[in-house]
N, CA, C and O atoms as CSV, one atom per row, in Angstrom:
chain,resi,resn,atom,element,x,y,z
A,1,MET,N,N,-60.794,-7.008,-62.283
A,1,MET,CA,C,-60.718,-8.311,-61.664
A,1,MET,C,C,-60.532,-9.378,-62.740
A,1,MET,O,O,-61.027,-9.254,-63.861
A,2,VAL,N,N,-59.812,-10.416,-62.369
A,2,VAL,CA,C,-59.666,-11.589,-63.222
A,2,VAL,C,C,-60.126,-12.801,-62.426
A,2,VAL,O,O,-60.146,-12.788,-61.195
A,3,ARG,N,N,-60.491,-13.838,-63.148
A,3,ARG,CA,C,-60.969,-15.063,-62.505
A,3,ARG,C,C,-60.096,-16.234,-62.955
A,3,ARG,O,O,-59.730,-16.332,-64.126
A,4,ILE,N,N,-59.770,-17.111,-62.021
A,4,ILE,CA,C,-59.063,-18.346,-62.362
A,4,ILE,C,C,-60.103,-19.295,-62.949
A,4,ILE,O,O,-61.059,-19.679,-62.275
A,5,ILE,N,N,-59.903,-19.671,-64.221
A,5,ILE,CA,C,-60.910,-20.513,-64.889
A,5,ILE,C,C,-60.414,-21.931,-65.120
A,5,ILE,O,O,-61.172,-22.783,-65.583
A,6,GLY,N,N,-59.160,-22.193,-64.805
A,6,GLY,CA,C,-58.637,-23.538,-65.000
A,6,GLY,C,C,-57.155,-23.594,-64.725
A,6,GLY,O,O,-56.572,-22.635,-64.220
A,7,TYR,N,N,-56.543,-24.716,-65.058
A,7,TYR,CA,C,-55.108,-24.894,-64.870
A,7,TYR,C,C,-54.601,-25.933,-65.860
A,7,TYR,O,O,-55.378,-26.725,-66.394
A,8,LYS,N,N,-53.294,-25.925,-66.098
A,8,LYS,CA,C,-52.663,-26.883,-66.998
A,8,LYS,C,C,-51.361,-27.356,-66.369
A,8,LYS,O,O,-50.657,-26.580,-65.722
A,9,GLU,N,N,-51.045,-28.627,-66.562
A,9,GLU,CA,C,-49.786,-29.165,-66.068
A,9,GLU,C,C,-48.726,-29.057,-67.166
A,9,GLU,O,O,-48.992,-29.364,-68.328
A,10,ARG,N,N,-47.541,-28.623,-66.792
A,10,ARG,CA,C,-46.399,-28.513,-67.706
A,10,ARG,C,C,-45.170,-29.090,-67.022
A,10,ARG,O,O,-45.204,-29.401,-65.831
A,11,GLU,N,N,-44.079,-29.235,-67.779
A,11,GLU,CA,C,-42.806,-29.681,-67.219
A,11,GLU,C,C,-41.746,-28.629,-67.499
A,11,GLU,O,O,-41.720,-28.036,-68.577
A,12,ASN,N,N,-40.860,-28.393,-66.510
A,12,ASN,CA,C,-39.751,-27.469,-66.734
A,12,ASN,C,C,-38.630,-28.190,-67.476
A,12,ASN,O,O,-38.775,-29.360,-67.830
A,13,GLU,N,N,-37.505,-27.499,-67.716
A,13,GLU,CA,C,-36.409,-28.074,-68.488
A,13,GLU,C,C,-35.820,-29.330,-67.848
A,13,GLU,O,O,-35.288,-30.190,-68.549
A,14,GLU,N,N,-35.913,-29.441,-66.526
A,14,GLU,CA,C,-35.385,-30.619,-65.827
A,14,GLU,C,C,-36.393,-31.772,-65.792
A,14,GLU,O,O,-36.083,-32.849,-65.282
A,15,GLY,N,N,-37.588,-31.557,-66.328
A,15,GLY,CA,C,-38.607,-32.593,-66.344
A,15,GLY,C,C,-39.507,-32.592,-65.119
A,15,GLY,O,O,-40.331,-33.492,-64.960
A,16,THR,N,N,-39.363,-31.588,-64.244
A,16,THR,CA,C,-40.188,-31.497,-63.044
A,16,THR,C,C,-41.544,-30.880,-63.400
A,16,THR,O,O,-41.587,-29.812,-64.011
A,17,PRO,N,N,-42.644,-31.530,-63.032
A,17,PRO,CA,C,-43.959,-30.965,-63.367
A,17,PRO,C,C,-44.307,-29.762,-62.491
A,17,PRO,O,O,-43.903,-29.678,-61.332
A,18,PHE,N,N,-45.071,-28.829,-63.077
A,18,PHE,CA,C,-45.614,-27.685,-62.348
A,18,PHE,C,C,-46.937,-27.323,-62.996
A,18,PHE,O,O,-47.273,-27.840,-64.061
A,19,PHE,N,N,-47.692,-26.433,-62.356
A,19,PHE,CA,C,-49.019,-26.069,-62.861
A,19,PHE,C,C,-49.099,-24.598,-63.210
A,19,PHE,O,O,-48.580,-23.743,-62.494
A,20,LEU,N,N,-49.762,-24.316,-64.330
A,20,LEU,CA,C,-50.095,-22.959,-64.754
A,20,LEU,C,C,-51.543,-22.695,-64.391
A,20,LEU,O,O,-52.395,-23.567,-64.565
A,21,LEU,N,N,-51.830,-21.513,-63.894
A,21,LEU,CA,C,-53.214,-21.109,-63.658
A,21,LEU,C,C,-53.699,-20.340,-64.888
A,21,LEU,O,O,-52.999,-19.460,-65.389
A,22,GLU,N,N,-54.883,-20.670,-65.368
A,22,GLU,CA,C,-55.475,-19.976,-66.508
A,22,GLU,C,C,-56.385,-18.874,-65.978
A,22,GLU,O,O,-57.330,-19.135,-65.234
A,23,LEU,N,N,-56.083,-17.629,-66.374
A,23,LEU,CA,C,-56.850,-16.470,-65.915
A,23,LEU,C,C,-57.675,-15.904,-67.059
A,23,LEU,O,O,-57.272,-15.972,-68.221
A,24,GLN,N,N,-58.834,-15.344,-66.723
A,24,GLN,CA,C,-59.684,-14.695,-67.724
A,24,GLN,C,C,-60.140,-13.352,-67.192
A,24,GLN,O,O,-60.570,-13.241,-66.044
A,25,GLY,N,N,-60.044,-12.331,-68.034
A,25,GLY,CA,C,-60.506,-10.994,-67.667
A,25,GLY,C,C,-62.004,-10.860,-67.886
A,25,GLY,O,O,-62.690,-11.828,-68.212
A,26,GLY,N,N,-62.495,-9.647,-67.700
A,26,GLY,CA,C,-63.919,-9.380,-67.867
A,26,GLY,C,C,-64.346,-9.369,-69.319
A,26,GLY,O,O,-63.518,-9.371,-70.229
A,27,ILE,N,N,-65.643,-9.359,-69.518
A,27,ILE,CA,C,-66.213,-9.372,-70.862
A,27,ILE,C,C,-65.882,-8.068,-71.589
A,27,ILE,O,O,-65.888,-6.988,-71.000
A,28,GLU,N,N,-65.593,-8.200,-72.879
A,28,GLU,CA,C,-65.322,-7.048,-73.739
A,28,GLU,C,C,-66.109,-7.216,-75.030
A,28,GLU,O,O,-66.308,-8.336,-75.500
A,29,MET,N,N,-66.547,-6.122,-75.592
A,29,MET,CA,C,-67.236,-6.146,-76.870
A,29,MET,C,C,-66.258,-5.721,-77.959
A,29,MET,O,O,-65.609,-4.681,-77.854
A,30,VAL,N,N,-66.158,-6.548,-79.017
A,30,VAL,CA,C,-65.214,-6.313,-80.106
A,30,VAL,C,C,-65.981,-6.288,-81.416
A,30,VAL,O,O,-66.885,-7.096,-81.628
A,31,LEU,N,N,-65.619,-5.357,-82.299
A,31,LEU,CA,C,-66.252,-5.249,-83.606
A,31,LEU,C,C,-65.557,-6.189,-84.587
A,31,LEU,O,O,-64.350,-6.074,-84.800
A,32,SER,N,N,-66.302,-7.113,-85.183
A,32,SER,CA,C,-65.755,-8.069,-86.140
A,32,SER,C,C,-65.343,-7.344,-87.416
A,32,SER,O,O,-66.084,-6.512,-87.939
A,33,GLN,N,N,-64.142,-7.674,-87.913
A,33,GLN,CA,C,-63.668,-7.070,-89.158
A,33,GLN,C,C,-64.324,-7.688,-90.371
A,33,GLN,O,O,-64.322,-7.083,-91.443
A,34,THR,N,N,-64.888,-8.882,-90.233
A,34,THR,CA,C,-65.510,-9.543,-91.379
A,34,THR,C,C,-67.009,-9.289,-91.454
A,34,THR,O,O,-67.537,-9.071,-92.544
A,35,THR,N,N,-67.712,-9.312,-90.314
A,35,THR,CA,C,-69.166,-9.144,-90.345
A,35,THR,C,C,-69.615,-7.743,-89.956
A,35,THR,O,O,-70.774,-7.383,-90.161
A,36,ASN,N,N,-68.698,-6.941,-89.391
A,36,ASN,CA,C,-69.005,-5.587,-88.922
A,36,ASN,C,C,-70.058,-5.594,-87.810
A,36,ASN,O,O,-70.795,-4.624,-87.637
A,37,ARG,N,N,-70.121,-6.699,-87.060
A,37,ARG,CA,C,-71.030,-6.824,-85.930
A,37,ARG,C,C,-70.204,-7.060,-84.666
A,37,ARG,O,O,-69.095,-7.590,-84.727
A,38,TYR,N,N,-70.754,-6.665,-83.535
A,38,TYR,CA,C,-70.048,-6.846,-82.268
A,38,TYR,C,C,-70.220,-8.270,-81.741
A,38,TYR,O,O,-71.254,-8.906,-81.942
A,39,TYR,N,N,-69.175,-8.751,-81.060
A,39,TYR,CA,C,-69.255,-10.036,-80.367
A,39,TYR,C,C,-68.575,-9.896,-79.015
A,39,TYR,O,O,-67.724,-9.029,-78.820
A,40,ALA,N,N,-68.961,-10.758,-78.089
A,40,ALA,CA,C,-68.412,-10.721,-76.732
A,40,ALA,C,C,-67.200,-11.642,-76.647
A,40,ALA,O,O,-67.209,-12.743,-77.198
A,41,THR,N,N,-66.168,-11.192,-75.963
A,41,THR,CA,C,-64.972,-11.993,-75.761
A,41,THR,C,C,-64.331,-11.607,-74.435
A,41,THR,O,O,-64.783,-10.674,-73.772
A,42,ALA,N,N,-63.302,-12.307,-74.056
A,42,ALA,CA,C,-62.551,-12.006,-72.841
A,42,ALA,C,C,-61.099,-12.406,-73.064
A,42,ALA,O,O,-60.820,-13.417,-73.708
A,43,LYS,N,N,-60.184,-11.615,-72.535
A,43,LYS,CA,C,-58.762,-11.919,-72.653
A,43,LYS,C,C,-58.397,-13.014,-71.660
A,43,LYS,O,O,-58.950,-13.087,-70.563
A,44,ARG,N,N,-57.443,-13.877,-72.068
A,44,ARG,CA,C,-56.979,-14.955,-71.204
A,44,ARG,C,C,-55.461,-14.909,-71.119
A,44,ARG,O,O,-54.787,-14.483,-72.057
A,45,ALA,N,N,-54.938,-15.349,-69.993
A,45,ALA,CA,C,-53.486,-15.433,-69.799
A,45,ALA,C,C,-53.196,-16.593,-68.854
A,45,ALA,O,O,-54.080,-17.055,-68.134
A,46,PHE,N,N,-51.964,-17.053,-68.863
A,46,PHE,CA,C,-51.521,-18.116,-67.967
A,46,PHE,C,C,-50.405,-17.584,-67.077
A,46,PHE,O,O,-49.543,-16.837,-67.539
A,47,ILE,N,N,-50.418,-17.969,-65.799
A,47,ILE,CA,C,-49.323,-17.645,-64.894
A,47,ILE,C,C,-48.860,-18.929,-64.219
A,47,ILE,O,O,-49.665,-19.809,-63.916
A,48,SER,N,N,-47.552,-19.024,-63.985
A,48,SER,CA,C,-47.039,-20.217,-63.321
A,48,SER,C,C,-47.365,-20.150,-61.836
A,48,SER,O,O,-47.619,-19.077,-61.289
A,49,SER,N,N,-47.354,-21.315,-61.192
A,49,SER,CA,C,-47.664,-21.379,-59.768
A,49,SER,C,C,-46.787,-22.427,-59.097
A,49,SER,O,O,-46.122,-23.226,-59.757
A,50,THR,N,N,-46.803,-22.400,-57.772
A,50,THR,CA,C,-46.097,-23.413,-56.985
A,50,THR,C,C,-47.091,-24.383,-56.362
A,50,THR,O,O,-46.716,-25.185,-55.507
A,51,PHE,N,N,-48.361,-24.321,-56.780
A,51,PHE,CA,C,-49.410,-25.136,-56.184
A,51,PHE,C,C,-49.438,-26.548,-56.762
A,51,PHE,O,O,-48.984,-26.785,-57.882
A,52,ASP,N,N,-49.980,-27.482,-55.977
A,52,ASP,CA,C,-50.207,-28.827,-56.480
A,52,ASP,C,C,-51.555,-28.846,-57.210
A,52,ASP,O,O,-52.285,-27.854,-57.204
A,53,GLU,N,N,-51.876,-29.974,-57.835
A,53,GLU,CA,C,-53.095,-30.056,-58.641
A,53,GLU,C,C,-54.357,-29.846,-57.814
A,53,GLU,O,O,-55.293,-29.193,-58.274
A,54,ALA,N,N,-54.395,-30.388,-56.601
A,54,ALA,CA,C,-55.583,-30.243,-55.758
A,54,ALA,C,C,-55.827,-28.776,-55.414
A,54,ALA,O,O,-56.973,-28.326,-55.398
A,55,THR,N,N,-54.763,-28.031,-55.139
A,55,THR,CA,C,-54.905,-26.598,-54.825
A,55,THR,C,C,-55.371,-25.831,-56.053
A,55,THR,O,O,-56.257,-24.981,-55.957
A,56,CYS,N,N,-54.775,-26.127,-57.210
A,56,CYS,CA,C,-55.193,-25.454,-58.448
A,56,CYS,C,C,-56.666,-25.714,-58.723
A,56,CYS,O,O,-57.394,-24.802,-59.113
A,57,ASN,N,N,-57.104,-26.937,-58.526
A,57,ASN,CA,C,-58.511,-27.285,-58.737
A,57,ASN,C,C,-59.400,-26.504,-57.769
A,57,ASN,O,O,-60.453,-26.004,-58.163
A,58,ALA,N,N,-58.981,-26.395,-56.500
A,58,ALA,CA,C,-59.770,-25.679,-55.499
A,58,ALA,C,C,-59.816,-24.182,-55.790
A,58,ALA,O,O,-60.789,-23.519,-55.433
A,59,LEU,N,N,-58.781,-23.638,-56.431
A,59,LEU,CA,C,-58.728,-22.203,-56.736
A,59,LEU,C,C,-59.592,-21.814,-57.937
A,59,LEU,O,O,-59.876,-20.632,-58.135
A,60,THR,N,N,-60.006,-22.787,-58.729
A,60,THR,CA,C,-60.826,-22.487,-59.903
A,60,THR,C,C,-62.098,-21.761,-59.467
A,60,THR,O,O,-62.824,-22.225,-58.588
A,61,GLY,N,N,-62.353,-20.612,-60.101
A,61,GLY,CA,C,-63.504,-19.773,-59.756
A,61,GLY,C,C,-63.129,-18.586,-58.878
A,61,GLY,O,O,-63.935,-17.672,-58.705
A,62,THR,N,N,-61.925,-18.583,-58.322
A,62,THR,CA,C,-61.475,-17.487,-57.465
A,62,THR,C,C,-61.211,-16.229,-58.287
A,62,THR,O,O,-60.644,-16.306,-59.378
A,63,GLU,N,N,-61.617,-15.075,-57.769
A,63,GLU,CA,C,-61.325,-13.803,-58.421
A,63,GLU,C,C,-60.129,-13.153,-57.747
A,63,GLU,O,O,-59.943,-13.270,-56.536
A,64,MET,N,N,-59.313,-12.460,-58.553
A,64,MET,CA,C,-58.135,-11.765,-58.054
A,64,MET,C,C,-58.137,-10.344,-58.608
A,64,MET,O,O,-58.583,-10.120,-59.733
A,65,PRO,N,N,-57.639,-9.374,-57.825
A,65,PRO,CA,C,-57.549,-8.011,-58.338
A,65,PRO,C,C,-56.460,-7.931,-59.409
A,65,PRO,O,O,-55.394,-8.527,-59.260
A,66,GLY,N,N,-56.724,-7.216,-60.454
A,66,GLY,CA,C,-55.767,-7.040,-61.540
A,66,GLY,C,C,-56.475,-7.127,-62.873
A,66,GLY,O,O,-57.703,-7.139,-62.945
A,67,ARG,N,N,-55.668,-7.187,-63.943
A,67,ARG,CA,C,-56.230,-7.246,-65.290
A,67,ARG,C,C,-55.255,-7.943,-66.223
A,67,ARG,O,O,-54.100,-8.183,-65.874
A,68,ILE,N,N,-55.732,-8.258,-67.397
A,68,ILE,CA,C,-54.906,-8.896,-68.415
A,68,ILE,C,C,-54.576,-7.838,-69.463
A,68,ILE,O,O,-55.464,-7.186,-70.013
A,69,VAL,N,N,-53.271,-7.683,-69.729
A,69,VAL,CA,C,-52.806,-6.633,-70.637
A,69,VAL,C,C,-52.001,-7.237,-71.777
A,69,VAL,O,O,-51.459,-8.337,-71.666
A,70,LYS,N,N,-51.938,-6.496,-72.868
A,70,LYS,CA,C,-51.137,-6.893,-74.027
A,70,LYS,C,C,-49.690,-6.499,-73.742
A,70,LYS,O,O,-49.408,-5.351,-73.398
A,71,GLU,N,N,-48.772,-7.462,-73.888
A,71,GLU,CA,C,-47.365,-7.240,-73.586
A,71,GLU,C,C,-46.548,-7.580,-74.820
A,71,GLU,O,O,-46.665,-8.681,-75.359
A,72,GLU,N,N,-45.716,-6.637,-75.277
A,72,GLU,CA,C,-44.873,-6.898,-76.435
A,72,GLU,C,C,-43.801,-7.915,-76.076
A,72,GLU,O,O,-43.321,-7.952,-74.943
A,73,CYS,N,N,-43.431,-8.735,-77.046
A,73,CYS,CA,C,-42.385,-9.738,-76.844
A,73,CYS,C,C,-41.687,-9.979,-78.174
A,73,CYS,O,O,-42.050,-9.394,-79.195
A,74,GLU,N,N,-40.686,-10.841,-78.151
A,74,GLU,CA,C,-39.998,-11.207,-79.385
A,74,GLU,C,C,-40.994,-11.917,-80.311
A,74,GLU,O,O,-41.835,-12.678,-79.833
A,75,PRO,N,N,-40.914,-11.685,-81.608
A,75,PRO,CA,C,-41.842,-12.335,-82.540
A,75,PRO,C,C,-41.755,-13.863,-82.466
A,75,PRO,O,O,-40.679,-14.428,-82.271
A,76,TYR,N,N,-42.906,-14.516,-82.624
A,76,TYR,CA,C,-42.975,-15.971,-82.616
A,76,TYR,C,C,-44.084,-16.422,-83.564
A,76,TYR,O,O,-44.977,-15.646,-83.906
A,77,GLN,N,N,-44.014,-17.688,-83.984
A,77,GLN,CA,C,-44.994,-18.249,-84.905
A,77,GLN,C,C,-46.172,-18.809,-84.121
A,77,GLN,O,O,-45.994,-19.418,-83.067
A,78,TYR,N,N,-47.384,-18.598,-84.647
A,78,TYR,CA,C,-48.601,-19.095,-84.014
A,78,TYR,C,C,-49.498,-19.660,-85.102
A,78,TYR,O,O,-49.659,-19.045,-86.156
A,79,VAL,N,N,-50.082,-20.822,-84.856
A,79,VAL,CA,C,-50.988,-21.450,-85.824
A,79,VAL,C,C,-52.424,-21.253,-85.342
A,79,VAL,O,O,-52.764,-21.627,-84.219
A,80,ILE,N,N,-53.262,-20.665,-86.191
A,80,ILE,CA,C,-54.679,-20.476,-85.884
A,80,ILE,C,C,-55.353,-21.836,-86.019
A,80,ILE,O,O,-55.372,-22.417,-87.104
A,81,LYS,N,N,-55.908,-22.347,-84.915
A,81,LYS,CA,C,-56.465,-23.704,-84.889
A,81,LYS,C,C,-57.570,-23.901,-85.914
A,81,LYS,O,O,-57.626,-24.939,-86.573
A,82,GLU,N,N,-58.446,-22.918,-86.054
A,82,GLU,CA,C,-59.611,-23.067,-86.916
A,82,GLU,C,C,-59.250,-23.167,-88.393
A,82,GLU,O,O,-59.900,-23.896,-89.143
A,83,THR,N,N,-58.197,-22.426,-88.823
A,83,THR,CA,C,-57.868,-22.375,-90.249
A,83,THR,C,C,-56.566,-23.066,-90.601
A,83,THR,O,O,-56.333,-23.377,-91.769
A,84,GLY,N,N,-55.704,-23.317,-89.609
A,84,GLY,CA,C,-54.397,-23.904,-89.871
A,84,GLY,C,C,-53.384,-22.883,-90.354
A,84,GLY,O,O,-52.232,-23.234,-90.611
A,85,GLU,N,N,-53.791,-21.616,-90.483
A,85,GLU,CA,C,-52.897,-20.560,-90.952
A,85,GLU,C,C,-51.838,-20.258,-89.899
A,85,GLU,O,O,-52.143,-20.158,-88.710
A,86,GLU,N,N,-50.584,-20.114,-90.346
A,86,GLU,CA,C,-49.486,-19.768,-89.449
A,86,GLU,C,C,-49.209,-18.272,-89.576
A,86,GLU,O,O,-49.002,-17.760,-90.676
A,87,ILE,N,N,-49.208,-17.574,-88.431
A,87,ILE,CA,C,-48.965,-16.136,-88.422
A,87,ILE,C,C,-47.830,-15.822,-87.457
A,87,ILE,O,O,-47.482,-16.648,-86.613
A,88,THR,N,N,-47.260,-14.647,-87.577
A,88,THR,CA,C,-46.220,-14.187,-86.670
A,88,THR,C,C,-46.830,-13.168,-85.715
A,88,THR,O,O,-47.448,-12.194,-86.145
A,89,LEU,N,N,-46.655,-13.398,-84.426
A,89,LEU,CA,C,-47.134,-12.467,-83.408
A,89,LEU,C,C,-45.950,-11.876,-82.660
A,89,LEU,O,O,-44.898,-12.508,-82.562
A,90,ALA,N,N,-46.113,-10.682,-82.137
A,90,ALA,CA,C,-45.063,-10.026,-81.350
A,90,ALA,C,C,-45.651,-9.510,-80.038
A,90,ALA,O,O,-45.190,-8.507,-79.494
A,91,HIS,N,N,-46.673,-10.203,-79.538
A,91,HIS,CA,C,-47.263,-9.831,-78.254
A,91,HIS,C,C,-47.801,-11.084,-77.566
A,91,HIS,O,O,-47.963,-12.133,-78.190
A,92,ARG,N,N,-48.068,-10.956,-76.300
A,92,ARG,CA,C,-48.715,-12.015,-75.531
A,92,ARG,C,C,-49.607,-11.324,-74.518
A,92,ARG,O,O,-49.467,-10.127,-74.268
A,93,TRP,N,N,-50.516,-12.076,-73.940
A,93,TRP,CA,C,-51.408,-11.547,-72.918
A,93,TRP,C,C,-50.839,-11.941,-71.562
A,93,TRP,O,O,-50.529,-13.109,-71.327
A,94,ALA,N,N,-50.701,-10.959,-70.669
A,94,ALA,CA,C,-50.070,-11.197,-69.372
A,94,ALA,C,C,-50.943,-10.635,-68.253
A,94,ALA,O,O,-51.658,-9.650,-68.442
A,95,TYR,N,N,-50.874,-11.269,-67.098
A,95,TYR,CA,C,-51.592,-10.794,-65.915
A,95,TYR,C,C,-50.822,-9.637,-65.303
A,95,TYR,O,O,-49.604,-9.714,-65.141
A,96,LEU,N,N,-51.528,-8.564,-64.963
A,96,LEU,CA,C,-50.947,-7.404,-64.309
A,96,LEU,C,C,-51.699,-7.186,-62.998
A,96,LEU,O,O,-52.870,-6.806,-63.013
A,97,PRO,N,N,-51.029,-7.425,-61.853
A,97,PRO,CA,C,-51.706,-7.224,-60.565
A,97,PRO,C,C,-52.157,-5.773,-60.397
A,97,PRO,O,O,-51.593,-4.865,-61.008
A,98,GLU,N,N,-53.163,-5.566,-59.576
A,98,GLU,CA,C,-53.670,-4.229,-59.293
A,98,GLU,C,C,-52.539,-3.372,-58.731
A,98,GLU,O,O,-51.748,-3.854,-57.920
A,99,ASP,N,N,-52.451,-2.121,-59.146
A,99,ASP,CA,C,-51.453,-1.141,-58.708
A,99,ASP,C,C,-50.037,-1.456,-59.184
A,99,ASP,O,O,-49.104,-0.782,-58.748
A,100,ALA,N,N,-49.833,-2.429,-60.042
A,100,ALA,CA,C,-48.506,-2.706,-60.598
A,100,ALA,C,C,-48.275,-1.782,-61.786
A,100,ALA,O,O,-49.229,-1.436,-62.484
A,101,PRO,N,N,-47.022,-1.370,-62.036
A,101,PRO,CA,C,-46.759,-0.505,-63.190
A,101,PRO,C,C,-46.982,-1.256,-64.500
A,101,PRO,O,O,-46.833,-2.477,-64.559
A,102,GLU,N,N,-47.338,-0.521,-65.539
A,102,GLU,CA,C,-47.524,-1.109,-66.870
A,102,GLU,C,C,-46.217,-1.737,-67.346
A,102,GLU,O,O,-45.145,-1.212,-67.044
A,103,PRO,N,N,-46.277,-2.843,-68.079
A,103,PRO,CA,C,-45.045,-3.429,-68.613
A,103,PRO,C,C,-44.384,-2.468,-69.588
A,103,PRO,O,O,-45.052,-1.733,-70.314
A,104,LYS,N,N,-43.058,-2.491,-69.587
A,104,LYS,CA,C,-42.318,-1.614,-70.494
A,104,LYS,C,C,-42.437,-2.125,-71.910
A,104,LYS,O,O,-42.411,-3.331,-72.156
A,105,LYS,N,N,-42.567,-1.192,-72.843
A,105,LYS,CA,C,-42.652,-1.557,-74.252
A,105,LYS,C,C,-41.250,-1.755,-74.797
A,105,LYS,O,O,-40.317,-1.057,-74.399
A,106,ILE,N,N,-41.103,-2.704,-75.707
A,106,ILE,CA,C,-39.815,-2.949,-76.338
A,106,ILE,C,C,-39.545,-1.796,-77.292
A,106,ILE,O,O,-40.324,-1.533,-78.208
A,107,GLU,N,N,-38.426,-1.113,-77.062
A,107,GLU,CA,C,-38.059,0.002,-77.924
A,107,GLU,C,C,-37.495,-0.526,-79.231
A,107,GLU,O,O,-36.611,-1.383,-79.231
A,108,LYS,N,N,-38.003,-0.017,-80.344
A,108,LYS,CA,C,-37.509,-0.421,-81.652
A,108,LYS,C,C,-36.497,0.607,-82.142
A,108,LYS,O,O,-36.636,1.808,-81.908
A,109,SER,N,N,-35.475,0.100,-82.828
A,109,SER,CA,C,-34.487,0.999,-83.421
A,109,SER,C,C,-35.147,1.706,-84.609
A,109,SER,O,O,-36.166,1.236,-85.115
A,110,PRO,N,N,-34.573,2.840,-85.062
A,110,PRO,CA,C,-35.156,3.526,-86.226
A,110,PRO,C,C,-35.280,2.615,-87.442
A,110,PRO,O,O,-36.241,2.731,-88.202
A,111,THR,N,N,-34.319,1.706,-87.636
A,111,THR,CA,C,-34.386,0.778,-88.763
A,111,THR,C,C,-35.565,-0.164,-88.612
A,111,THR,O,O,-36.287,-0.403,-89.580
A,112,GLU,N,N,-35.778,-0.709,-87.409
A,112,GLU,CA,C,-36.890,-1.621,-87.176
A,112,GLU,C,C,-38.229,-0.914,-87.352
A,112,GLU,O,O,-39.201,-1.533,-87.784
A,113,GLN,N,N,-38.293,0.382,-87.019
A,113,GLN,CA,C,-39.541,1.130,-87.165
A,113,GLN,C,C,-39.917,1.306,-88.624
A,113,GLN,O,O,-41.097,1.440,-88.949
A,114,LEU,N,N,-38.924,1.309,-89.510
A,114,LEU,CA,C,-39.178,1.496,-90.938
A,114,LEU,C,C,-39.496,0.197,-91.661
A,114,LEU,O,O,-39.981,0.226,-92.793
A,115,GLU,N,N,-39.231,-0.948,-91.027
A,115,GLU,CA,C,-39.491,-2.222,-91.666
A,115,GLU,C,C,-40.989,-2.427,-91.875
A,115,GLU,O,O,-41.805,-2.046,-91.036
A,116,ALA,N,N,-41.326,-3.025,-92.990
A,116,ALA,CA,C,-42.730,-3.290,-93.308
A,116,ALA,C,C,-43.278,-4.394,-92.412
A,116,ALA,O,O,-42.552,-5.314,-92.035
A,117,GLU,N,N,-44.540,-4.299,-92.078
A,117,GLU,CA,C,-45.226,-5.335,-91.308
A,117,GLU,C,C,-45.640,-6.423,-92.298
A,117,GLU,O,O,-46.527,-6.203,-93.123
A,118,VAL,N,N,-45.012,-7.580,-92.222
A,118,VAL,CA,C,-45.212,-8.654,-93.193
A,118,VAL,C,C,-46.667,-9.094,-93.255
A,118,VAL,O,O,-47.140,-9.471,-94.327
A,119,SER,N,N,-47.388,-9.060,-92.149
A,119,SER,CA,C,-48.764,-9.549,-92.137
A,119,SER,C,C,-49.710,-8.713,-93.001
A,119,SER,O,O,-50.833,-9.140,-93.271
A,120,THR,N,N,-49.273,-7.529,-93.439
A,120,THR,CA,C,-50.141,-6.695,-94.268
A,120,THR,C,C,-50.088,-7.082,-95.745
A,120,THR,O,O,-50.902,-6.613,-96.541
A,121,PHE,N,N,-49.131,-7.939,-96.112
A,121,PHE,CA,C,-48.984,-8.323,-97.505
A,121,PHE,C,C,-49.770,-9.583,-97.827
A,121,PHE,O,O,-50.093,-10.375,-96.941
A,122,SER,N,N,-50.067,-9.753,-99.084
A,122,SER,CA,C,-50.799,-10.925,-99.545
A,122,SER,C,C,-50.030,-12.204,-99.272
A,122,SER,O,O,-48.802,-12.231,-99.356
A,123,THR,N,N,-50.748,-13.249,-98.949
A,123,THR,CA,C,-50.118,-14.561,-98.764
A,123,THR,C,C,-50.689,-15.541,-99.790
A,123,THR,O,O,-51.047,-16.673,-99.463
A,124,ASN,N,N,-50.764,-15.074,-101.036
A,124,ASN,CA,C,-51.355,-15.890,-102.094
A,124,ASN,C,C,-50.404,-16.958,-102.645
A,124,ASN,O,O,-50.769,-17.703,-103.555
A,125,GLY,N,N,-49.204,-17.033,-102.104
A,125,GLY,CA,C,-48.274,-18.071,-102.527
A,125,GLY,C,C,-47.380,-17.688,-103.673
A,125,GLY,O,O,-46.494,-18.466,-104.027
A,126,VAL,N,N,-47.564,-16.525,-104.278
A,126,VAL,CA,C,-46.710,-16.091,-105.393
A,126,VAL,C,C,-45.486,-15.418,-104.794
A,126,VAL,O,O,-45.607,-14.460,-104.030
A,127,HIS,N,N,-44.284,-15.931,-105.150
A,127,HIS,CA,C,-43.052,-15.428,-104.562
A,127,HIS,C,C,-42.279,-14.492,-105.494
A,127,HIS,O,O,-41.088,-14.272,-105.278
A,128,GLU,N,N,-42.906,-13.951,-106.496
A,128,GLU,CA,C,-42.207,-13.063,-107.402
A,128,GLU,C,C,-43.078,-11.851,-107.705
A,128,GLU,O,O,-44.304,-11.909,-107.615
A,129,LEU,N,N,-42.423,-10.758,-108.063
A,129,LEU,CA,C,-43.161,-9.555,-108.410
A,129,LEU,C,C,-43.753,-9.710,-109.812
A,129,LEU,O,O,-43.143,-10.311,-110.697
A,130,VAL,N,N,-44.935,-9.164,-109.990
A,130,VAL,CA,C,-45.610,-9.266,-111.282
A,130,VAL,C,C,-45.472,-7.968,-112.018
A,130,VAL,O,O,-45.971,-7.836,-113.136
């Protein structure tokens, strides 16, 4: 089950406003890589809607069958608010209704599979080999 925890107003390319519903999944326990201790978290996702603001507000707190899943997508830049660090992500969190098939994974070519994951390298600012 997921719960509608809020909504946000956005504009489409033509400038017409619409509302996104903010969904949150159930509690999950995750092991911290820095402290080696568990902490509680929940996955969140946004879905577009055809509702007006009053309806979105009234829907807050409603539970819906389904779950939030990790979905591969084209790489994009993301800035971590707490640190200001810019990272590249290739996934997003998406709502998956109950009994819906899993999203298809993006197939990588053999060349793409051999490419190094840039995030594993140091970001110390040195641009030359030592």
